[in-house]
LUMNU-472631 format. One record per residue (C-alpha): x, y, z; residue in one letter. Coordinates in nm, 4 decimals, decimal comma. Last residue first. Layout:
N
+----------+----------+----------+---------+
:        X :        Y :        Z : residuo :
+----------+----------+----------+---------+
:        X :        Y :        Z :       a :
...
+----------+----------+----------+---------+
//
This chain:
446
+----------+----------+----------+---------+
:        X :        Y :        Z : residuo :
+----------+----------+----------+---------+
:  -3,6546 :  -4,8257 :  -1,2747 :       m :
:  -3,2900 :  -4,7337 :  -1,2874 :       n :
:  -3,2398 :  -4,5294 :  -0,9769 :       q :
:  -2,9039 :  -4,5669 :  -0,8088 :       e :
:  -2,9131 :  -4,5218 :  -0,4354 :       g :
:  -3,2169 :  -4,3953 :  -0,2470 :       l :
:  -2,9945 :  -4,2299 :   0,0122 :       d :
:  -3,2090 :  -4,1099 :   0,3022 :       v :
:  -3,0718 :  -3,8164 :   0,4963 :       v :
:  -3,2304 :  -3,7756 :   0,8396 :       q :
:  -3,2814 :  -3,4377 :   1,0019 :       v :
:  -3,3986 :  -3,4226 :   1,3596 :       n :
:  -3,6528 :  -3,1431 :   1,3694 :       n :
:  -3,8240 :  -3,3003 :   1,6700 :       k :
:  -4,1318 :  -3,3773 :   1,4576 :       a :
:  -3,9061 :  -3,5552 :   1,2101 :       s :
:  -3,7517 :  -3,4011 :   0,8985 :       a :
:  -3,6745 :  -3,6187 :   0,5915 :       l :
:  -3,4088 :  -3,5083 :   0,3470 :       i :
:  -3,4047 :  -3,6916 :   0,0132 :       f :
:  -3,0759 :  -3,7892 :  -0,1481 :       q :
:  -3,0395 :  -3,8865 :  -0,5125 :       r :
:  -2,7966 :  -4,1217 :  -0,6755 :       k :
:  -2,7432 :  -4,0722 :  -1,0461 :       p :
:  -2,9444 :  -4,2717 :  -1,3018 :       y :
:  -2,7918 :  -4,5907 :  -1,4295 :       s :
:  -2,6898 :  -4,6604 :  -1,7891 :       l :
:  -2,7133 :  -5,0227 :  -1,9044 :       q :
:  -3,0653 :  -4,9630 :  -2,0310 :       n :
:  -2,9356 :  -4,6947 :  -2,2694 :       l :
:  -2,6854 :  -4,9398 :  -2,4221 :       q :
:  -2,9553 :  -5,2044 :  -2,4660 :       d :
:  -3,1817 :  -4,9412 :  -2,6243 :       i :
:  -2,9012 :  -4,8574 :  -2,8696 :       m :
:  -2,8739 :  -5,2229 :  -2,9738 :       g :
:  -3,2500 :  -5,2437 :  -3,0160 :       e :
:  -3,2414 :  -4,9373 :  -3,2433 :       m :
:  -2,9661 :  -5,0766 :  -3,4642 :       y :
:  -3,1392 :  -5,4123 :  -3,5055 :       e :
:  -3,4723 :  -5,2406 :  -3,5738 :       t :
:  -3,3117 :  -5,0007 :  -3,8218 :       y :
:  -3,1565 :  -5,2834 :  -4,0222 :       e :
:  -3,4836 :  -5,4768 :  -4,0264 :       q :
:  -3,6929 :  -5,1744 :  -4,1285 :       r :
:  -3,4633 :  -5,0382 :  -4,3985 :       h :
:  -3,6438 :  -5,1914 :  -4,6993 :       e :
:  -3,9790 :  -5,1170 :  -4,5352 :       d :
:  -3,9034 :  -4,7460 :  -4,5079 :       r :
:  -3,8504 :  -4,5834 :  -4,1694 :       i :
:  -4,1082 :  -4,3083 :  -4,1289 :       p :
:  -4,1417 :  -3,9955 :  -4,3477 :       e :
:  -4,2030 :  -3,6833 :  -4,1391 :       s :
:  -3,9829 :  -3,4693 :  -4,3607 :       s :
:  -3,7723 :  -3,1883 :  -4,2201 :       p :
:  -3,8690 :  -2,8273 :  -4,2921 :       m :
:  -3,6299 :  -2,6387 :  -4,5139 :       e :
:  -3,6904 :  -2,2702 :  -4,4463 :       l :
:  -3,6399 :  -2,0733 :  -4,7674 :       s :
:  -4,0072 :  -1,9855 :  -4,8133 :       l :
:  -4,0714 :  -1,9128 :  -4,4442 :       a :
:  -3,7869 :  -1,6614 :  -4,4289 :       d :
:  -3,6879 :  -1,6371 :  -4,0638 :       v :
:  -3,7937 :  -1,4326 :  -3,7611 :       l :
:  -3,5906 :  -1,5284 :  -3,4539 :       k :
:  -3,7403 :  -1,6736 :  -3,1350 :       g :
:  -3,5951 :  -2,0205 :  -3,1813 :       n :
:  -3,7425 :  -2,0263 :  -3,5318 :       k :
:  -4,0103 :  -1,7645 :  -3,5903 :       w :
:  -4,2521 :  -1,7740 :  -3,8823 :       i :
:  -4,4546 :  -1,5000 :  -4,0438 :       r :
:  -4,7585 :  -1,4811 :  -4,2723 :       y :
:  -4,8937 :  -1,1421 :  -4,3850 :       d :
:  -5,2308 :  -1,2303 :  -4,5331 :       l :
:  -5,3903 :  -1,0096 :  -4,7981 :       h :
:  -5,6883 :  -0,7849 :  -4,8628 :       p :
:  -5,5811 :  -0,4344 :  -4,9653 :       g :
:  -5,3474 :  -0,1444 :  -4,8928 :       t :
:  -5,2697 :  -0,2447 :  -4,5343 :       s :
:  -5,1799 :  -0,0833 :  -4,2037 :       i :
:  -5,4177 :  -0,2543 :  -3,9617 :       g :
:  -5,7047 :  -0,4613 :  -4,1000 :       t :
:  -5,7077 :  -0,5763 :  -4,4621 :       s :
:  -5,8694 :  -0,9196 :  -4,4421 :       g :
:  -5,8039 :  -1,2901 :  -4,4885 :       v :
:  -5,9956 :  -1,5132 :  -4,2484 :       y :
:  -5,9002 :  -1,6715 :  -3,9173 :       g :
:  -5,7804 :  -1,9791 :  -3,7282 :       i :
:  -5,9199 :  -2,2448 :  -3,9620 :       i :
:  -5,7751 :  -2,5793 :  -3,8482 :       d :
:  -5,5359 :  -2,7382 :  -4,1040 :       g :
:  -5,2780 :  -2,8562 :  -3,8493 :       q :
:  -5,4401 :  -2,8840 :  -3,5100 :       q :
:  -5,5298 :  -2,6146 :  -3,2620 :       v :
:  -5,5031 :  -2,5803 :  -2,8859 :       r :
:  -5,6696 :  -2,2654 :  -2,7484 :       k :
:  -5,4648 :  -2,0912 :  -2,4810 :       g :
:  -5,5155 :  -1,7459 :  -2,6292 :       p :
:  -5,8376 :  -1,7352 :  -2,8324 :       r :
:  -5,9773 :  -1,8954 :  -3,1484 :       i :
:  -6,3231 :  -2,0268 :  -3,0562 :       d :
:  -6,4375 :  -2,0144 :  -3,4203 :       k :
:  -6,1853 :  -1,8512 :  -3,6523 :       g :
:  -6,0860 :  -1,4888 :  -3,6143 :       y :
:  -6,1901 :  -1,1877 :  -3,8215 :       k :
:  -6,0745 :  -0,9707 :  -4,1109 :       s :
:  -5,7159 :  -1,0844 :  -4,0568 :       l :
:  -5,4321 :  -0,8342 :  -4,1159 :       h :
:  -5,1683 :  -1,0718 :  -3,9677 :       m :
:  -5,1020 :  -1,4449 :  -3,9160 :       y :
:  -4,8051 :  -1,5464 :  -3,7002 :       g :
:  -4,6111 :  -1,8725 :  -3,6623 :       t :
:  -4,3960 :  -2,0145 :  -3,3803 :       t :
:  -4,1331 :  -2,2888 :  -3,4148 :       y :
:  -3,8641 :  -2,4213 :  -3,1810 :       t :
:  -4,0069 :  -2,5068 :  -2,8396 :       g :
:  -4,3278 :  -2,6249 :  -3,0029 :       n :
:  -4,6091 :  -2,5026 :  -3,2257 :       h :
:  -4,6654 :  -2,1602 :  -3,0691 :       r :
:  -4,9429 :  -1,9923 :  -3,2635 :       i :
:  -4,9908 :  -1,6179 :  -3,3133 :       k :
:  -5,3109 :  -1,4639 :  -3,4415 :       v :
:  -5,3415 :  -1,0951 :  -3,5364 :       f :
:  -5,6302 :  -0,8663 :  -3,6209 :       h :
:  -5,4528 :  -0,5570 :  -3,7451 :       g :
:  -5,0757 :  -0,5873 :  -3,7833 :       a :
:  -5,0392 :  -0,2078 :  -3,7803 :       g :
:  -5,1752 :  -0,1944 :  -3,4254 :       g :
:  -5,2236 :  -0,5390 :  -3,2713 :       s :
:  -5,5890 :  -0,6436 :  -3,2518 :       y :
:  -5,6086 :  -0,9722 :  -3,0661 :       n :
:  -5,5541 :  -1,3456 :  -3,0825 :       a :
:  -5,2198 :  -1,4274 :  -2,9242 :       k :
:  -5,0646 :  -1,7423 :  -2,7740 :       t :
:  -5,2660 :  -2,0002 :  -2,9701 :       v :
:  -5,1327 :  -2,3476 :  -2,8951 :       v :
:  -4,9885 :  -2,5863 :  -3,1548 :       g :
:  -5,0383 :  -2,8326 :  -3,4378 :       d :
:  -4,9143 :  -2,7117 :  -3,7761 :       g :
:  -4,9755 :  -2,4698 :  -4,0638 :       v :
:  -5,2875 :  -2,3289 :  -3,8958 :       a :
:  -5,5274 :  -2,2451 :  -4,1773 :       r :
:  -5,6509 :  -1,9089 :  -4,3096 :       v :
:  -5,9940 :  -1,9134 :  -4,4757 :       p :
:  -6,0478 :  -1,6565 :  -4,7570 :       t :
:  -6,2834 :  -1,3884 :  -4,6206 :       g :
:  -6,1358 :  -1,1011 :  -4,8207 :       k :
:  -5,9944 :  -1,2220 :  -5,1494 :       p :
:  -5,6280 :  -1,3326 :  -5,1569 :       a :
:  -5,2821 :  -1,1768 :  -5,1858 :       a :
:  -5,0287 :  -1,3720 :  -4,9795 :       y :
:  -4,7618 :  -1,1566 :  -4,8139 :       d :
:  -4,4610 :  -1,3434 :  -4,6756 :       i :
:  -4,3047 :  -1,2004 :  -4,3604 :       g :
:  -4,0040 :  -1,0176 :  -4,2233 :       y :
:  -4,0511 :  -0,6967 :  -4,4157 :       h :
:  -3,7762 :  -0,4528 :  -4,3265 :       p :
:  -3,8531 :  -0,0880 :  -4,4015 :       r :
:  -3,7694 :   0,1529 :  -4,6818 :       p :
:  -4,0171 :   0,4429 :  -4,6846 :       v :
:  -4,3444 :   0,4893 :  -4,8736 :       k :
:  -4,5544 :   0,4590 :  -4,5541 :       l :
:  -4,8321 :   0,2712 :  -4,7327 :       v :
:  -4,6575 :   0,0306 :  -4,9731 :       p :
:  -4,3407 :   0,0070 :  -4,7545 :       h :
:  -4,0378 :   0,0006 :  -4,9848 :       q :
:  -3,8579 :  -0,3108 :  -4,8680 :       r :
:  -3,5320 :  -0,3576 :  -4,6773 :       s :
:  -3,4497 :  -0,6741 :  -4,4830 :       h :
:  -3,6834 :  -0,8721 :  -4,7081 :       s :
:  -3,9211 :  -1,1693 :  -4,6924 :       f :
:  -4,1461 :  -1,1681 :  -4,9969 :       r :
:  -4,4362 :  -0,9629 :  -5,1310 :       s :
:  -4,7385 :  -1,0377 :  -5,3482 :       s :
:  -4,7348 :  -1,4164 :  -5,3234 :       i :
:  -5,0515 :  -1,5450 :  -5,4891 :       r :
:  -5,3087 :  -1,7663 :  -5,3214 :       s :
:  -5,4735 :  -2,1048 :  -5,3116 :       s :
:  -5,5008 :  -2,3318 :  -5,0082 :       r :
:  -5,3800 :  -2,0636 :  -4,7692 :       l :
:  -5,1508 :  -2,1211 :  -4,4681 :       p :
:  -4,8485 :  -2,2028 :  -4,6876 :       a :
:  -4,5719 :  -2,4619 :  -4,6686 :       k :
:  -4,7698 :  -2,6724 :  -4,4238 :       l :
:  -4,5580 :  -2,8167 :  -4,1466 :       i :
:  -4,4748 :  -3,1833 :  -4,1595 :       d :
:  -4,4003 :  -3,3480 :  -3,8304 :       k :
:  -4,0648 :  -3,4555 :  -3,7023 :       r :
:  -3,9985 :  -3,7408 :  -3,4597 :       l :
:  -4,0119 :  -3,9799 :  -3,7526 :       s :
:  -4,1792 :  -4,3135 :  -3,6839 :       n :
:  -3,9619 :  -4,6254 :  -3,6638 :       g :
:  -4,1509 :  -4,7824 :  -3,3757 :       k :
:  -3,8788 :  -4,7072 :  -3,1198 :       e :
:  -3,8806 :  -4,3410 :  -3,2244 :       d :
:  -3,7031 :  -4,1784 :  -3,5174 :       f :
:  -3,4527 :  -3,8978 :  -3,5645 :       y :
:  -3,3297 :  -3,7959 :  -3,9106 :       e :
:  -3,0355 :  -3,7993 :  -4,1484 :       e :
:  -3,1225 :  -3,8510 :  -4,5139 :       k :
:  -2,8338 :  -4,0203 :  -4,6940 :       g :
:  -3,0284 :  -4,3382 :  -4,7650 :       q :
:  -3,1865 :  -4,3428 :  -4,4172 :       q :
:  -2,9223 :  -4,2205 :  -4,1720 :       d :
:  -3,0492 :  -4,2851 :  -3,8197 :       y :
:  -3,0441 :  -4,0913 :  -3,4928 :       y :
:  -3,2628 :  -4,2552 :  -3,2322 :       f :
:  -3,5142 :  -4,0780 :  -3,0068 :       a :
:  -3,7220 :  -4,2403 :  -2,7341 :       y :
:  -3,9992 :  -4,0790 :  -2,5317 :       y :
:  -4,1344 :  -4,2857 :  -2,2429 :       d :
:  -4,4507 :  -4,1997 :  -2,0513 :       e :
:  -4,5324 :  -4,3186 :  -1,6995 :       d :
:  -4,4441 :  -3,9905 :  -1,5287 :       s :
:  -4,2107 :  -3,8192 :  -1,7767 :       r :
:  -3,9164 :  -4,0197 :  -1,9049 :       e :
:  -3,6828 :  -3,9038 :  -2,1828 :       f :
:  -3,4646 :  -4,1587 :  -2,3630 :       h :
:  -3,2042 :  -4,0425 :  -2,6114 :       a :
:  -2,9839 :  -4,2006 :  -2,8770 :       a :
:  -2,7039 :  -4,0852 :  -3,1070 :       k :
:  -2,7157 :  -3,7192 :  -3,0056 :       i :
:  -2,5100 :  -3,5630 :  -3,2806 :       r :
:  -2,2119 :  -3,3385 :  -3,2249 :       g :
:  -2,1397 :  -3,1442 :  -2,9087 :       v :
:  -1,8935 :  -2,8631 :  -2,8549 :       g :
:  -1,5522 :  -2,7517 :  -2,7319 :       v :
:  -1,4576 :  -3,0274 :  -2,4881 :       a :
:  -1,0860 :  -3,0095 :  -2,4102 :       e :
:  -0,8497 :  -3,2987 :  -2,4837 :       g :
:  -0,6483 :  -3,1053 :  -2,7410 :       r :
:  -0,9698 :  -3,0226 :  -2,9272 :       i :
:  -1,2787 :  -3,2196 :  -2,8336 :       q :
:  -1,6221 :  -3,2645 :  -2,9897 :       i :
:  -1,8589 :  -3,4722 :  -2,7780 :       e :
:  -2,0900 :  -3,7152 :  -2,9538 :       e :
:  -2,3990 :  -3,8437 :  -2,7746 :       y :
:  -2,5645 :  -4,1214 :  -2,5785 :       i :
:  -2,8274 :  -3,9618 :  -2,3584 :       l :
:  -3,0501 :  -4,0632 :  -2,0686 :       k :
:  -3,3371 :  -3,8624 :  -1,9231 :       f :
:  -3,5341 :  -3,7821 :  -1,6137 :       r :
:  -3,8481 :  -3,5915 :  -1,5185 :       d :
:  -3,8601 :  -3,5573 :  -1,1400 :       g :
:  -3,9429 :  -3,1875 :  -1,1414 :       k :
:  -4,1417 :  -3,1074 :  -1,4525 :       q :
:  -4,0074 :  -2,9680 :  -1,7774 :       v :
:  -4,1263 :  -2,6557 :  -1,9558 :       k :
:  -3,8286 :  -2,5685 :  -2,1761 :       f :
:  -3,8361 :  -2,9274 :  -2,2942 :       l :
:  -4,1614 :  -2,8703 :  -2,4772 :       d :
:  -4,2233 :  -3,2268 :  -2,5823 :       l :
:  -4,3285 :  -3,4267 :  -2,8886 :       q :
:  -4,2864 :  -3,1891 :  -3,1864 :       w :
:  -3,9618 :  -3,0261 :  -3,0713 :       a :
:  -3,8131 :  -3,3475 :  -2,9302 :       y :
:  -3,4989 :  -3,3317 :  -3,1457 :       i :
:  -3,4695 :  -2,9515 :  -3,1333 :       e :
:  -3,5178 :  -2,9442 :  -2,7565 :       a :
:  -3,2525 :  -3,2144 :  -2,7173 :       m :
:  -3,0022 :  -3,0062 :  -2,9131 :       t :
:  -3,0977 :  -2,7001 :  -2,7058 :       s :
:  -3,0275 :  -2,8896 :  -2,3832 :       a :
:  -2,7037 :  -3,0398 :  -2,5154 :       l :
:  -2,5735 :  -2,6823 :  -2,5083 :       e :
:  -2,5278 :  -2,7336 :  -2,1327 :       p :
:  -2,2049 :  -2,9326 :  -2,1919 :       m :
:  -2,1901 :  -3,2138 :  -1,9385 :       a :
:  -2,0466 :  -3,1845 :  -1,5861 :       g :
:  -2,3531 :  -3,3203 :  -1,4073 :       g :
:  -2,4450 :  -2,9834 :  -1,2568 :       d :
:  -2,4343 :  -2,8278 :  -1,6044 :       q :
:  -2,6510 :  -3,0993 :  -1,7557 :       l :
:  -2,9082 :  -3,0735 :  -1,4771 :       t :
:  -2,9075 :  -2,6936 :  -1,4969 :       q :
:  -2,9795 :  -2,6966 :  -1,8718 :       y :
:  -3,2436 :  -2,9679 :  -1,8326 :       i :
:  -3,4251 :  -2,7459 :  -1,5857 :       s :
:  -3,5199 :  -2,7168 :  -1,2178 :       y :
:  -3,4956 :  -3,0517 :  -1,0377 :       d :
:  -3,4409 :  -3,2846 :  -1,3320 :       i :
:  -3,2915 :  -3,6323 :  -1,2954 :       i :
:  -2,9924 :  -3,6905 :  -1,5209 :       g :
:  -2,8070 :  -3,9509 :  -1,7205 :       t :
:  -2,5198 :  -3,8825 :  -1,9585 :       f :
:  -2,3241 :  -4,0744 :  -2,2184 :       d :
:  -2,0152 :  -4,0127 :  -2,4286 :       k :
:  -1,8918 :  -4,1045 :  -2,7766 :       i :
:  -1,5784 :  -3,9048 :  -2,8551 :       l :
:  -1,5085 :  -3,6958 :  -3,1654 :       t :
:  -1,1555 :  -3,5576 :  -3,1937 :       d :
:  -1,0671 :  -3,2466 :  -3,3938 :       i :
:  -0,7002 :  -3,1842 :  -3,4710 :       k :
:  -0,6069 :  -2,8203 :  -3,4359 :       h :
:  -0,6176 :  -2,5979 :  -3,7404 :       q :
:  -0,3538 :  -2,3920 :  -3,9160 :       g :
:  -0,3016 :  -2,0478 :  -4,0644 :       k :
:   0,0111 :  -1,8919 :  -4,2126 :       y :
:   0,2416 :  -1,5938 :  -4,1655 :       i :
:   0,6107 :  -1,5745 :  -4,2638 :       d :
:   0,8891 :  -1,3438 :  -4,1428 :       v :
:   1,1680 :  -1,5245 :  -4,3365 :       s :
:   1,4497 :  -1,4168 :  -4,1003 :       d :
:   1,2724 :  -1,5622 :  -3,7980 :       t :
:   0,9527 :  -1,4146 :  -3,6635 :       l :
:   0,7187 :  -1,6798 :  -3,8042 :       d :
:   0,3668 :  -1,5650 :  -3,7174 :       f :
:   0,1453 :  -1,8729 :  -3,6884 :       v :
:  -0,2327 :  -1,8240 :  -3,6887 :       v :
:  -0,4580 :  -2,0680 :  -3,5029 :       y :
:  -0,7975 :  -2,2202 :  -3,5679 :       e :
:  -1,0173 :  -2,4591 :  -3,3696 :       l :
:  -1,0699 :  -2,2917 :  -3,0324 :       n :
:  -1,0967 :  -1,9570 :  -3,2089 :       s :
:  -0,8771 :  -1,6574 :  -3,2984 :       p :
:  -0,5768 :  -1,8508 :  -3,1602 :       e :
:  -0,2528 :  -1,6512 :  -3,1952 :       y :
:   0,0886 :  -1,8113 :  -3,2429 :       i :
:   0,4050 :  -1,5975 :  -3,2163 :       f :
:   0,7289 :  -1,7604 :  -3,3285 :       y :
:   1,0994 :  -1,6902 :  -3,2698 :       q :
:   1,0564 :  -1,4637 :  -2,9679 :       a :
:   1,3858 :  -1,3611 :  -2,8084 :       t :
:   1,4494 :  -1,4949 :  -2,4603 :       t :
:   1,7605 :  -1,2727 :  -2,4240 :       a :
:   1,9194 :  -1,5073 :  -2,1683 :       s :
:   1,9227 :  -1,7961 :  -2,4134 :       d :
:   1,6384 :  -2,0434 :  -2,4526 :       e :
:   1,5077 :  -1,8850 :  -2,7748 :       s :
:   1,1369 :  -1,8171 :  -2,7706 :       c :
:   0,8169 :  -1,9848 :  -2,8838 :       l :
:   0,5322 :  -1,7517 :  -2,7862 :       l :
:   0,1757 :  -1,8802 :  -2,7485 :       t :
:  -0,1562 :  -1,6960 :  -2,7665 :       y :
:  -0,4997 :  -1,7482 :  -2,6176 :       n :
:  -0,7930 :  -1,5114 :  -2,6645 :       r :
:  -0,9017 :  -1,3109 :  -2,3589 :       n :
:  -0,8830 :  -0,9807 :  -2,5493 :       k :
:  -0,9077 :  -0,9744 :  -2,9260 :       r :
:  -0,6552 :  -0,9673 :  -3,2106 :       i :
:  -0,8468 :  -0,8243 :  -3,5041 :       k :
:  -0,5907 :  -0,5460 :  -3,5618 :       r :
:  -0,3437 :  -0,8230 :  -3,6515 :       v :
:  -0,5337 :  -0,8741 :  -3,9789 :       d :
:  -0,4969 :  -1,2393 :  -4,0715 :       f :
:  -0,3867 :  -1,3972 :  -4,3988 :       v :
:  -0,3944 :  -1,1166 :  -4,6583 :       s :
:  -0,3118 :  -0,8592 :  -4,3895 :       r :
:  -0,0189 :  -1,0598 :  -4,2502 :       s :
:   0,2540 :  -0,9047 :  -4,4657 :       r :
:   0,1903 :  -0,5522 :  -4,3412 :       k :
:   0,1641 :  -0,6431 :  -3,9739 :       a :
:   0,4722 :  -0,8645 :  -3,9859 :       l :
:   0,6812 :  -0,6007 :  -4,1619 :       r :
:   0,5835 :  -0,3498 :  -3,8909 :       d :
:   0,6615 :  -0,5988 :  -3,6145 :       i :
:   1,0010 :  -0,6721 :  -3,7694 :       t :
:   1,0832 :  -0,3021 :  -3,7853 :       g :
:   0,9589 :  -0,2438 :  -3,4312 :       y :
:   1,2110 :  -0,5020 :  -3,3131 :       s :
:   1,1158 :  -0,8266 :  -3,1399 :       v :
:   1,2975 :  -0,8514 :  -2,8074 :       n :
:   1,0422 :  -1,0584 :  -2,6175 :       y :
:   0,8673 :  -0,7767 :  -2,4322 :       k :
:   0,8390 :  -0,5977 :  -2,7672 :       r :
:   0,6260 :  -0,8837 :  -2,8964 :       l :
:   0,3313 :  -0,8395 :  -2,6634 :       i :
:   0,3113 :  -0,4609 :  -2,6820 :       q :
:   0,3492 :  -0,4714 :  -3,0608 :       s :
:   0,0589 :  -0,7164 :  -3,0911 :       l :
:  -0,1763 :  -0,4852 :  -2,9040 :       f :
:  -0,3195 :  -0,4999 :  -2,5526 :       q :
:  -0,6304 :  -0,2940 :  -2,4776 :       n :
:  -0,7660 :  -0,5698 :  -2,2510 :       p :
:  -0,5162 :  -0,8557 :  -2,2051 :       q :
:  -0,4454 :  -1,1217 :  -2,4653 :       v :
:  -0,4005 :  -1,4624 :  -2,3063 :       t :
:  -0,0793 :  -1,6444 :  -2,2133 :       a :
:   0,1522 :  -1,9334 :  -2,3028 :       e :
:   0,5332 :  -1,9096 :  -2,3144 :       v :
:   0,7268 :  -2,2054 :  -2,4567 :       v :
:   1,1089 :  -2,1954 :  -2,4543 :       k :
:   1,2722 :  -2,3415 :  -2,7623 :       l :
:   1,5315 :  -2,6132 :  -2,8266 :       s :
:   1,2884 :  -2,9054 :  -2,8136 :       d :
:   1,0132 :  -2,6935 :  -2,9725 :       i :
:   0,9859 :  -2,8352 :  -3,3234 :       e :
:   0,6940 :  -2,6561 :  -3,4938 :       i :
:   0,3730 :  -2,8249 :  -3,6170 :       g :
:   0,1595 :  -2,6149 :  -3,3795 :       y :
:   0,3676 :  -2,7761 :  -3,1055 :       l :
:   0,6016 :  -3,0601 :  -3,1984 :       l :
:   0,8461 :  -3,2569 :  -2,9865 :       t :
:   1,1163 :  -3,4124 :  -3,2052 :       p :
:   1,1749 :  -3,7891 :  -3,2359 :       k :
:   1,5472 :  -3,8488 :  -3,1665 :       a :
:   1,4792 :  -3,9540 :  -2,8122 :       k :
:   1,2262 :  -4,2072 :  -2,9325 :       e :
:   1,4727 :  -4,3386 :  -3,1899 :       a :
:   1,7460 :  -4,3578 :  -2,9251 :       q :
:   1,5119 :  -4,5348 :  -2,6916 :       k :
:   1,4150 :  -4,7851 :  -2,9623 :       a :
:   1,7822 :  -4,8484 :  -3,0477 :       v :
:   1,8620 :  -4,9052 :  -2,6798 :       q :
:   1,5668 :  -5,1398 :  -2,6462 :       v :
:   1,6801 :  -5,3358 :  -2,9542 :       q :
:   2,0392 :  -5,3583 :  -2,8251 :       i :
:   1,9163 :  -5,4851 :  -2,4909 :       t :
:   1,7029 :  -5,7436 :  -2,6637 :       t :
:   2,0084 :  -5,8711 :  -2,8582 :       d :
:   2,2177 :  -5,8928 :  -2,5412 :       a :
:   1,9427 :  -6,0778 :  -2,3600 :       l :
:   1,8872 :  -6,3184 :  -2,6472 :       v :
:   2,2515 :  -6,4231 :  -2,6736 :       e :
:   2,1987 :  -6,6824 :  -2,9400 :       p :
:   2,2106 :  -7,0465 :  -2,8328 :       e :
:   2,5289 :  -7,2304 :  -2,9402 :       p :
:   2,4866 :  -7,4758 :  -3,2286 :       p :
:   2,4120 :  -7,8373 :  -3,1345 :       t :
:   2,6418 :  -8,0849 :  -3,3217 :       i :
:   2,4784 :  -8,4150 :  -3,3960 :       a :
:   2,7547 :  -8,6798 :  -3,4698 :       i :
:   2,6884 :  -8,8409 :  -3,8064 :       n :
:   2,9833 :  -8,6663 :  -3,9745 :       s :
:   3,2273 :  -8,8067 :  -3,7199 :       v :
:   3,1247 :  -9,1649 :  -3,7791 :       s :
:   3,1264 :  -9,1175 :  -4,1550 :       y :
:   3,4830 :  -8,9828 :  -4,1476 :       y :
:   3,6126 :  -9,2579 :  -3,9154 :       i :
:   3,4760 :  -9,5237 :  -4,1455 :       a :
:   3,6301 :  -9,3562 :  -4,4498 :       l :
:   3,9717 :  -9,3451 :  -4,2837 :       v :
:   3,9452 :  -9,7102 :  -4,1922 :       g :
:   3,8520 :  -9,8049 :  -4,5444 :       l :
:   4,1603 :  -9,6266 :  -4,6744 :       a :
:   4,3870 :  -9,8070 :  -4,4271 :       p :
:   4,2405 : -10,1471 :  -4,5293 :       f :
:   4,2647 : -10,0993 :  -4,9048 :       l :
:   4,6447 : -10,1426 :  -4,9460 :       l :
:   4,6673 : -10,4446 :  -4,7224 :       a :
:   4,3709 : -10,5987 :  -4,8920 :       a :
:   4,5348 : -10,5562 :  -5,2327 :       v :
:   4,8533 : -10,7145 :  -5,1046 :       k :
:   4,6645 : -11,0063 :  -4,9550 :       w :
:   4,4834 : -11,0611 :  -5,2857 :       l :
:   4,8157 : -11,0861 :  -5,4731 :       y :
:   4,9437 : -11,3537 :  -5,2449 :       m :
+----------+----------+----------+---------+
//
């Protein structure tokens, strides 16, 4: 009887527990998040953030300003520009005085760009005037209450570009016709100075370049390094690869040889410098100040004078105050001269090709001279320069410890050059009946 009472009391409790465990074991799937609504919110936030981001020009917010761009006209002064945009003479005067330590407004030149940032109201009053003295630099004149002046620079971008060309007249013309910067011609001439005279090219010569183009605001303003070049003349190939060998930047060929050649520091084996390069020197004979654009080496009469590098004799004659004079053109960059010679070396005449170390004359005192000496001169790109301060590049080849790295780099650059195709060329053929036929030879990459 007692057991039945206990069972009666426990049965309802057990039933409740059973129901509880049954319910708790039911898998309840939570509702899926509203992805579309969440994405919409994110897009709206992103748009708001983008809208909130100010538009900058020369580092100045221009969303609430009117932008006026122009160039300085001939005989136009700062006051003439600013007065059109409601800038008072008093402000202009303060601007001119305060700007002297930063930029003298009297140096504003015609055809240079300037920008005015003006209020958008009917008065269109200038708030800022920005002048660009160069493609890189700009000067900001703050015309607000502070009247401040400061300089800035545009961001410089370096892009890797390539070019292929077939020469008809000159490298310069080929580059210009192909839309590349013509100054690449002088860069190439410097690189190949000891291998080729690129100012005397032949029709049909062709070349490929991989190079750096310097851009400011998307506009090409200059060229950097030529990374790799391939020049073809007849059946000869001339490669050039830029390579940094332990901090020494140089150009090498496909065999790792330097494209530069040593040039002798002095044309005499033993001598004493009696006079240096000078823009104003007391002339020893005329006794008046005169430029002296050479190096005088005092030496006994008859001392052999050597060619400092390979080249072609362009002059070998008596030349007034210079006396017996020899001039040698080494390449498209360097030319050397040897003055006051007593006589010339064997077979030295215009057109004669000489090698480094060849005797081209002997020390003398011909012309205007006080005694036996050699006046040695050197021209770089047609301009006389100080031979003693001229840093001539080394002709050292790729070192053994860099050989593998250079070879891998060079082969990679050759692959890139080989992938470039030469431009299409058209040749006009005329028949006996004067019917003209244009033959398109297509891309040339042979």
